[in-house]
N, C-alpha and C positions, 0 to 999 in steps of 0.2 A: 395555562396548561391544566390547572386544577379544574377550571370550569369545563374544559373540554372532556376531561375524564368523567366528571359527574354527568354530563350530557350523554356520553356514550353508554354509561352504566344504566342511567335511568331509562333510556329508550331501548335497552336490550338489543344492541346491534350485533351481539355475538353471544355464544354460549361458552362459558369457560369450562375447564377441566374435561375436555373432550379428547379421547384417545384418537390418534390419527389412524384412519382405516388403511388397511393394506393396499398398496398401489396408489395412494393419494400423495400429493406433494404440497406441503405447506408453503405459502408465499411469505416473504418478509414484510416488514413495515418500518416506518420511521416517523419521527416528529418533524414537521415543517413549520418554520416561522416566517411570516410575511407581513408586509405593510399594505394597507389600503389607502389610496390617495384621493384627495378632493380635486376638483377641477383646477384650483389654483396651485396644485402641486404639494400642498401641505398634507401631513399625515392625518387621515380620518380616524383610523383605528389600527390596533395591532391584532394580528390573527395567528392562531396556532391550531394545528390539526394533526391527527394521526393519518398518515397516508400509506396505503397498501402498495407494495412493490409489484404493480401490475405486470411489469415486464417478466416476472417469474411465472405468470399464468400460461397455461397451455390450451391453445384453441381446440375446441371439441371436447374438452374435459371440464374446465371451470369457466369458460366463456364461449359465447357463440356470436350473437348479434351485437354490434357496437355502434351502429349509425344513429345519429341524432341531428335534426335540422338546426340551422342557424339563421336568425332573422336577416333578411336582405336589406341593404341600405336603401334600395328603392322603396320598400315598404315603409321604412322609417320616415323618409322624406315625404312620402305620400300622406301618411297619417299626420305629420306635423303641418303640412300644407292645409289639409282639411280642418284640423284643429284651429288653425289660425283664422280661416274663413268663417268657421262656425262658432268661434269664441268658446271652444271646449276647454274644460280643465285638463291639465296635463300633469300627472303625478307619477312618481316612481316608487316602487316597492322592492325590497330585498328579502328573499326567503332565507330564513335562518337555517343553516345546516342542510341546504337543499339536497345535496347528493346522498345524504343519509336517509332520505325518505323512500328511495327506490326499493322495490321488492326484488329480492335475489332468488332466481329460479335454480341456479346451479349450486352444487356443493362446493364451497370454497373454504379452505382451512388456512389459518394465518398464525404465525408466531406471535405470542403474547407481547404487546407493546411495552416498552420501558415505562415504568411508573405504575403498572398494574401488578398485583400480587397473585401468585398461585400457590396453593398448599401442597401440590404434588409436582414432581419433576416430569419433564418430557411431555407436557400437555400442550395443546394448541387451542386456538379459538376457532370455532365453527361459526362463520358469519351467517347471520340471519337476514341482514339487510345490506344494501350496497354501502360501500365505504370509498372515500376519496382514493383515487389511484387505480381502482379496478378498471379493467378494460371496458366493461359494460355499464359503468356507473352513469355516464351521461345519457346513454340510451334508455336505461331504466327510469331515470328521473324524468325524462321527456314523456315516457309512457304514463307515468304517474300523474304528471301535471296536466297532460292532454286529457286524460280520463276525467280529472277533476273539473276542468273547464267544460267539457261536453256534458257532464252531469249537472253543471250549473246552468245549462241552456245556451252555451256559446256555440257558434258555428266556426269550424276551422276552415281557413282559406285554402283553396286548391292551388292558388298562386304562390303562397308562402305559408308553410305549415307552422310557422311561429307567430302567425297573425290570427287572432280570434275576435269575433264580432257577436254582439248580442243586442237584439231589439226587444224592447218592452214598451208597448203603446207608442208614445211619441219620444221615448228615451232611447239612447244608443250608448253602448259602452264598447270600446275597442281595447284589446290587449296585445302588446308586443312583448315577445319573450326572448331573452338571451340568457340561457342557462338559469341563473337564480335572480337575474335582474328583470323586473317587469315594468313596462311603461303602460300607464292607464290613461285613456283619453275618453272624454264624454262629458255629458252634462250632469251626471250624478254618479259619483264614484264610491260613496260611503258603503253601499250594500256589498259590492264586490270586495272591498277592503275587509269588511267584517267577516265574510265567508272565508276568504283566504287566510285570515289570521286564525280562525277557528280550525282550519284544516292543517295549516303548515307552520303557524307562528311567523309572522312577517315583521319587518321593520319598515315603517312608513317614512320614506325619505323626503316627503313633501313635494313641492313643485319640481318638475323636471329641470335639471340644471346640467347634467353630464351623463352621456350614454354612448357607449361604444366609440370613444375618442371624439365625440361631438359635444362641444360646449354649447348649451342652449340658453340664449338670453331673450327674454320676452318683454315686450313693451306694448304700449297702446297702438303702435304702428305695425306690429306683427312680431315675427320670430326671427332672430338673428342667429345663424349657426357659424361656429368657428372651430378650427382644429389647431389653434395656436399651441396648446400644451402638447398635442401629439407631434406637431412639427418640431418643437424644441427638443422633445425626447428623442426623436429620430436623428436630428442633427448631433445631439450629444452621443448617441450610440455609435455614430460613424466618425466622431472626432471633428465635426465641422461646426460646432456651436459658435465659434468666433469667426466664421466665414463672412466675407463681404459680398453684397449683392452685385450682380453683373447685368449688363444690358442685353446680353445674348445667352442662350442656353449653354453654350460652350465657348471657352476662351479661344479666339482665333490662333491658329498655328500651334495648337496644343500637341505635344508629343505623347502619343498613347503608350502606356506601360504594358509590358508583358507580366508585370508583378500581379499576383492575385489581389483583388480588391473585395470589398464587402457587398458585391452586387447581389448575392443571394439574400441579403437583408434588405437592400434598397429597392430592388425591383418589385417584390410583392407588396412592400409597404407603400409604394407610390401608385399602385394600381387603384383607380377610383372604385368605390363600392357600387 
């Protein structure tokens, strides 16, 4: 929590001791604590962040555009297949505090978070950059990252806006983006890593092992993809972790229930990417 406070203050994400203009509505905020897991299910790190209560925002006043693209599974499988055939390196990067890099165009005021001190009562924070929880945070981060890639000479795919490609002489570098997780593929990745670290401060996670519920295992024979962890988590969510396999999709002579089930969780989770 102390590290997060220092990061927010050093990067000047808000201006303290600001009087709330007449007609403006401050949004609330809260501290959120989370775990980040490895592919084997063990805890990789503990995370804490200040999150704005974006549900208090009012459309047309403190937010407008909210759309941001999400990488398609088709693009992921395509790049992994090409990387296997071309013997490309596959690495993964994590952008530190990604959502805090976005430029905030609207005027957004927020109640001062717990743990921060104010010398005057009834003051609010005027946000100068995007903060986790804001309606437009993902959209603004995508704009920031896309502009950085284009500035570096990458071409954005018209098929998938989260796919970027760069050709330099006989070298090629491919980038796949899912929010703050980046997959790099190509024969020389050091240059893009250095530039990205200078722009955003990244964490190099090394060879690709786990991305969007896909566990990646590479060998001399190629790449093996599995969703074992995802399947186990899904079974656990619906209380079927101890279930037994059957030879048919449904048990014969099953009496259907009128009781509500968790189909709203199962159906979208089972749709192929």
